[in-house]
N, C-alpha and C positions, 0 to 999 in steps of 0.2 A: 273815076271808075275803079271799083275794087278788083284787084288782080286775083285770079284763082290761086289757091294754095298749091304748092308743089306736091307731087305725089309722095306718099310716105315711102321711105326706103324699105326694101324687103327685110323681113325678120332674119337675124343671123341664123345660120344653119345649126341645128341641134339634132343629132341622131342618137341612136341607142342600140344596145344589145341586151336582151332580156331572157337569160336561160332559166329553166326550172331546175332546182337542185335535186334531181332524181338519180344522179349518177355522174360519172366523169363525162367531159365533153367528147363527143364522137365527131366523125367527119362532117356530118351535116351541120351540126351546131358550130363547128369551127369555120366552115364555109360561110355561114351567116355572120359570124363575128368578124371575120376578115373582110368580107364583102361590105358590111355596114361601116367598118372602120375606114376602108379605102374610099368609100363614097363620101364619107364625112370629110376626110382629109383632102380629097380632090376638090371639094367645094370650100375649103378653108374653114370648116366648121368644127364644132365640138362633138365628142363621142362619149356618151354616158353608158354606164352598166347598171342594170336593175335586176335583182334576184327575185324571181316570181315564186316565192315560197308560201303559197296559199293553200297547199294541199298536203298537210302533214302525213297522211297515210302513205303517200307515194314518195315522200322525200327520204333521202339517205343521210344519216349523220356525217358531217364533214364534207358533203358534196359541194356546197357553195364555196368553201375555202379552197377545195381542190380545183374547182373550175376557175376561180380567180388566179390561182397559182399557174394554171395552164396558160391563161391569157397573158400573164406577165412573162412567162417563158417564151411566148411567141412575139413579145414586144408590143402587145396590145394593151395599153394602159388607159383607164378611164380618165376623162377630163373633169373630175369632180368626185364627190362622195358617192360611194356605192349605196344604192337605195334598196331596202328590203321591204317587200310588200307586206310581210307579216306584221310590220310595225305601223301600218297605215289604216287600221280598221276605222278610225274616226272619220277619215276622209271618205271612205266608201259608204259609211253609214249616212253621212251628210248628203252625198249624191243620191242615195236611194231615197232618203226622206224628201228631197227636192222633187224627184220623179213621182213619188206617191202623192205629194201635196198638189201637184199639177195634174194628177190623173193619168200620167203617162206610164205609170207602173201600178201593179196590183198584186195582192197576195193570192197565191194559188195553192189549193189543196189537192190537185189532181195527181193521181198515181200513174204509173206506167199502164196499169190495167185500164184506168179511166181514159187514157189517151189512145188506146188501141183502136178505138172507133174512128179516129182521125188519122190513121196510118202513122201514128207516132209523132205527128207534127201538131204542136199546140197552137191552135188558131184563136181559141177563146176558152175560158173555163167551161168545162162540161158541168152538168148538174151534180154537184157534190154537196151533201149536207154540211151546214156551217158548224162543224164539230171543232170546238176550241181545243180539244185534245189532239187533233190531227196536226202533224207537223206541216208547216207551210213553207213553200218557196216563194220568191218574188220574181216577177217577170216584167219585161218591157212590153208595152202594148205597141207592136210594130205597125207602121202605116200600111195602108193598102196602096202600095206604090213600088215602082222599080227604083232601086238604089244602085248607082254604079260609080265607077271612077276610071281614070285613064292611067294605066300602068306602062311605064316606058319600055318594059320587056314584053308584057303579055297583051298590050293593047287595051281596048275597052272591055271592062268586066262588069256585068250587071246581074242583079238578083232581085226577084220579086219576093220580098221578105215574107209577106203574109201567106203567100201560096207555097213557097219553097222552104221556108224556115219556120215560120210561126213566131209566137211571142217568145222572146229571148230571156233565158234565165239570168237573173242578176245576183241573186243569193240562193244557194241551194237549200234543200229541205234539211240538210244536216247542219246548217248554220254557216257553212263556208262560203266565202265570196266567190262568185263566178269570174272566170278569166275575162269575159267581155267587159264587165263593169270595171274591174281593177285596171285593165290595160288602158281604157279610155280615160279614167280619172287620172292615172299617173302620167300618161302622155301629155294631158292638158296641164297638170301641175308642174311638170318639168319643162314645159314649153317646147316639146318635141315638134320639129318642123318637117322631118323626113323619117319615115319608117322603112328600113331596108331589112327584109327578112325572107324566110323560105316560102316557096310557092304553095306549101301545104296550108298556109294561112290566107290564101286568096279568098276562100269562102267566108272567112270571118270578117273580111274588110267591110263589105256593105253593112253588116250588123253593127260594126263599130262606128261607121259613118252615121247610121240612124241614131245611135246612142249619143254621138257627139252633137247632132242636131237637137236632140231632146234636152240635153244638158246645156245647150248654147255655148259650146266650146269650139275652138278651131279644129278643122280637119287637116291633118298633116298630108304631105305628098307621100304616096306609097310606091315602092318598087319591090317586086318579089323575085328572089334569086332562084336559080335552078336547084332542084332537089338532088341529093346524093342517092343514087339507086344502085341495086345489085345488077348482075349480068342479065337478069330476066326482066329488068325494068321496074322492079318493085322498090318503093321508097324504103330506105333503111332508117330505123330509129333505134333508140336505146331498148325499147320493148321488143324489137325484132333482131336483137343481137348485133347491132351496128358496132363496128370496131372502134374502141376508144383510141385516142391518139397519144395518150400518156406514154412516155418512154420512147417515142419515135423522135428522130432528129428534127428540131424546129425548121431547119431549112427545107427538108423534104416535105414536111406538112404544109408549109406556106407556099412552096413552089407548086405543089399539087393543087392547092386551092386556087392559086393564081391562074393555072391553066383551066380549071373548072369554071372560072369566071370569064372565060373566053379571051384571056389576055395572051399575047404571043410569047413564046418561050424566050425569044431573043430580047424581049423587053424586061425580062426578069434580071434584076441587078446582081452583080457579084456579091457573094456572101461577105458581110462585114459585121456579123453579129445580128441578133434579131432586131433590135431597135433601129439601127442604122439602115438595115436592109429594107424593112417595111416602110421607112421614111422615103427611101429612094424609089421603092415600088409605087408609093402613092403619087409621086411626081410623074410616073409613066402610065398610071392607070387611066383607062378609057372606058367610062360607063356604057358607051354606045356598043361596046363589044360583048356585053353580058348576054349570053344565050338563053333561050327559053328552056332548053334542056342541057344538062351537063354533058360535055363531050365524052364519049365512051373511052377514049384514049387518055383522058386526063387522070 
């Protein structure tokens, strides 16, 4: 009698941090970097860094190098080559061609005015003359279905893509690749098993899962960290004047992020330099303590 094959061992943990080079790292992005690094180390995994430089009009010269220098100053080093999305056009083109060939993506000539009749949500191409001179975007034809996932911090999160989001942009009308396509292609190519990032991207996750299904690639596990907010509860970002952490003592930055991740102050190790301290912190890190909202006192 043939014996059943033993179950395959789980894939080795591979996480990542993927900043956009639009300015120096601010508190929210450092929280995401440190949180994803701690989570990877806690699980004995690798941690990669990917620069999402797909939007030249928004990028600042030298920002990527400055961000990498900040990570190094905090003792957060990538376990492998730094990947730049601007060098990966061929991969994105191949993925788009696959979706077009299978009918899961389509060319769209709709303008914002054209979409106004559908409350700004693209559910299907409206009647637009087939004008070859009109610039086209490309969109994913989303399913008429609820797509969801289980987040260890936020619980079950679901989205009815066709009703709430509509057909997702894959390449913009200006020729630039859309974030949703690039992040899915690169997560798959790098073998990412766990995505730990800010809760501002909760809404994007069902779209990315739908795209992973369309491309027949694996879906990572997702965990969304609390956002860095001001005293009035508003999310801070670079565009809203969030404070950059450059020039601040590494210990103070890391300790403040540690507390924002729900970790107890008494578990923060004695300062021994950035690399030794974050290594000791990883040994004490407890993912179950990560809160949905950043503590006000942190």
